[in-house]
C-alpha positions in Angstrom: -25.0 2.8 7.4 -25.2 0.6 4.3 -23.9 3.5 2.1 -22.2 5.9 4.6 -19.2 3.7 5.4 -18.3 2.7 1.9 -19.1 6.1 0.6 -16.9 7.9 3.2 -14.0 5.4 2.6 -14.3 5.8 -1.2 -14.1 9.6 -0.9 -11.2 9.6 1.5 -9.2 7.1 -0.5 -9.8 9.0 -3.7 -8.7 12.2 -2.1 -5.5 10.6 -0.8 -4.9 9.0 -4.2 -5.2 12.4 -5.9 -2.8 14.0 -3.4 -0.2 11.3 -3.8 -0.4 11.1 -7.6 0.0 14.9 -7.8 3.2 14.6 -5.8 4.3 11.9 -8.2 3.7 14.1 -11.3 5.7 16.8 -9.6 8.6 14.7 -8.2 8.6 11.5 -10.2 9.2 9.3 -7.2 8.1 5.7 -7.8 6.7 4.9 -4.3 4.3 7.9 -4.7 3.0 6.4 -7.9 2.6 2.9 -6.3 0.8 4.3 -3.2 -1.4 6.6 -5.3 -2.6 3.7 -7.4 -3.1 1.6 -4.3 -5.2 4.3 -2.7 -7.1 4.5 -5.9 -7.7 0.8 -5.9 -9.1 0.9 -2.3 -11.4 3.7 -3.3 -12.5 1.7 -6.3 -13.4 -1.2 -4.1 -15.4 1.0 -1.7 -17.1 2.7 -4.6 -18.0 -0.7 -6.1 -19.8 -1.8 -2.9 -21.5 1.6 -2.7 -22.7 1.1 -6.3 -23.7 -2.5 -5.9 -25.6 -1.7 -2.7 -27.8 0.7 -4.6 -28.1 -1.1 -8.0 -27.2 -4.7 -7.2 -24.2 -6.9 -7.6 -23.1 -8.4 -10.9 -20.3 -11.0 -11.6 -18.1 -8.2 -13.0 -18.5 -6.1 -9.9 -17.8 -9.1 -7.7 -14.5 -9.7 -9.5 -13.6 -6.0 -9.5 -14.2 -5.7 -5.7 -12.2 -8.8 -4.9 -9.2 -7.7 -6.9 -9.2 -4.1 -5.9 -9.9 -4.5 -2.2 -9.5 -8.0 -1.0 -6.4 -9.4 -2.7 -3.9 -7.1 -4.4 -3.8 -3.9 -2.4 -1.8 -5.0 0.7 0.9 -6.4 -1.6 1.2 -3.0 -3.4 1.3 -1.2 -0.1 4.2 -3.3 0.9 5.9 -2.7 -2.5 5.6 1.1 -2.1 7.1 0.9 1.4 10.0 -1.2 0.1 10.6 1.2 -2.7 10.7 4.0 -0.2 12.9 2.3 2.4 15.3 -0.2 0.8 18.1 0.1 -1.9 17.0 0.3 -5.5 18.2 -3.2 -6.5 16.1 -4.9 -3.7 13.1 -2.7 -4.6 13.2 -3.8 -8.2 13.3 -7.5 -7.2 10.3 -6.9 -4.9 8.4 -5.2 -7.8 9.0 -8.1 -10.1 7.6 -10.6 -7.5 4.5 -8.5 -6.8 3.8 -8.0 -10.5 4.1 -11.7 -11.2 1.8 -12.6 -8.2 -0.7 -10.0 -9.3 -0.8 -11.4 -12.8 -1.5 -14.9 -11.5 -4.2 -13.4 -9.1 -6.0 -11.7 -12.0 -6.0 -14.9 -14.1 -7.3 -16.9 -11.2 -10.1 -14.4 -10.3 -11.2 -14.1 -14.0 -11.4 -17.9 -14.2 -13.4 -18.3 -11.0 -17.1 -18.7 -11.3 -19.7 -16.5 -9.6 -22.9 -18.1 -8.3 -25.7 -16.1 -10.1 -28.3 -17.3 -7.5 -26.2 -16.0 -4.6 -24.6 -12.9 -6.0 -27.5 -10.6 -5.1 -27.5 -11.5 -1.5 -23.9 -12.6 -0.8 -22.2 -9.9 -2.8 -18.5 -10.5 -3.4 -18.7 -13.7 -1.3 -20.4 -15.3 -4.2 -17.1 -15.6 -5.9 -15.9 -19.2 -6.0 -12.4 -19.4 -4.5 -10.5 -22.6 -5.1 -7.4 -23.6 -3.1 -5.0 -21.9 -5.5 -6.8 -18.6 -5.2 -7.1 -18.7 -1.5 -3.4 -19.7 -1.1 -2.2 -16.9 -3.3 -4.4 -14.2 -1.7 -3.3 -15.4 1.8 0.4 -15.3 0.7 0.2 -11.8 -0.8 -1.6 -10.4 2.2 0.5 -12.1 4.9 3.8 -11.7 3.2 3.1 -8.1 2.3 2.1 -7.3 5.9 5.2 -9.0 7.3 7.5 -7.3 4.9 6.1 -3.9 5.8 6.1 -4.5 9.5 9.7 -5.8 9.6 11.0 -3.1 7.3 9.2 -0.1 8.8 9.6 -1.1 12.5 13.2 -2.0 12.0 13.9 1.2 10.2 12.1 3.2 12.9 14.2 1.5 15.6 17.4 2.4 13.7 16.3 6.0 13.3 15.6 6.4 17.0 18.9 4.9 17.8 20.6 7.5 15.5 18.6 10.3 17.1 16.3 10.9 14.1 13.2 10.9 16.2 10.9 12.8 13.9 11.7 10.7 10.9 11.5 7.5 13.0 8.0 8.5 14.0 7.0 8.9 10.4 8.3 5.5 9.4 6.6 3.9 12.4 3.3 5.5 11.3 3.6 3.9 7.8 4.0 0.5 9.4 1.1 1.0 11.8 -1.1 2.3 9.0 -0.4 -0.8 6.8 -1.1 -3.1 9.7 -4.5 -1.4 10.3 -5.4 -1.7 6.6 -4.4 -5.4 6.6 -6.4 -6.0 9.7 -9.4 -4.5 8.0 -9.0 -6.9 5.1 -9.0 -9.8 7.5 -12.1 -8.5 9.3 -13.9 -8.3 5.9 -14.2 -12.1 6.0 -16.8 -11.6 8.7 -18.7 -8.7 7.1 -18.2 -6.3 4.2 -18.4 -3.1 6.2 -15.8 -4.1 8.7 -13.3 -3.3 5.9 -14.0 0.4 5.6 -13.3 1.8 9.0 -9.8 0.3 9.2 -9.2 1.1 5.5 -9.9 4.8 6.0 -8.0 5.0 9.3 -5.0 3.1 7.9 -4.8 5.2 4.8 -4.7 8.4 6.9 -2.0 7.0 9.2 0.1 5.9 6.2 -0.2 9.3 4.6 0.6 11.2 7.8 3.7 9.0 8.3 4.8 9.6 4.7 4.4 13.4 5.1 6.5 13.3 8.2 9.2 11.3 6.5 9.5 13.7 3.6 9.4 16.6 5.9 7.3 19.8 6.1 6.8 22.1 3.2 6.9 19.3 0.7 10.7 19.3 0.3 12.1 15.9 -0.3 14.4 14.6 2.5 17.2 14.0 0.0 17.4 17.7 -0.7 17.8 18.6 3.0 20.6 16.0 3.6 24.0 17.7 3.5 26.7 15.1 4.1 30.2 16.3 4.8 31.4 14.7 1.6 29.7 13.5 -1.6 29.6 9.6 -1.7 31.3 7.7 -4.5 29.0 6.9 -7.5 29.1 3.2 -6.8 28.6 3.5 -3.1 25.9 1.1 -1.8 23.8 1.9 1.3 24.9 0.3 4.5 21.4 -0.7 5.5 17.9 -1.0 4.2 16.6 2.1 6.1 16.2 5.8 5.5 19.4 7.1 7.2 21.4 10.3 7.4 24.8 8.8 6.6 26.4 9.5 3.2 25.7 6.1 1.8 22.1 6.1 2.9 21.7 9.6 1.5 22.9 8.2 -1.9 20.3 5.4 -1.7 17.5 7.9 -1.0 18.6 10.1 -3.9 18.5 7.1 -6.2 14.8 6.7 -5.4 14.1 10.4 -5.9 15.5 10.2 -9.4 13.1 7.4 -10.5 
């Protein structure tokens, strides 16, 4: 069990990352790149614990694990969801916020000390976390989770109200998957391996939801939307959700051209 759970989670996350990054190379859609890198980071965190379990923890592995699995990933899951669901202008602002927060997080983690006497037994818990690091990690995880839940569940509700039940179900799965991953990150405070089951399950749910949103056969939703009239070039979407109206179709196409 010491190696099965992190090993399974690492393999699954890397497979999902490979699939999403291949889609990004083919379609050049920004949220696919963000999610692909996030899946890769989760896989790196699981692989780090698998490696450390066999060969022992080092200060470098402790910092790598904390950054990849415990502090940054939920924020980037939220960013990918926003890029997928909201207008481009809002998504760019969210990206700037997440990147600035991530830069501060990296600086704080690199400056934090690791107790050499405790690292072999305590693992990543040996990282010294001052008030600033704890506050930033909590902010990124809580804010990221709230953003995703409000955005995805609100979007799903609007889609159901418009009769788009299939797409609404996909958006809802994205929100549920992110909530599962965030829950696993919270449970990790009580034991390392409590992270991996929720991580693997949440990643699968997110990916299933995404595939349902873009539709079967790998064809982007934007290519299947056929509004009665082409929207004006400067038209702005009427809401922050994936919709079937002309304005919402324009917003979706703007993401597909990233």
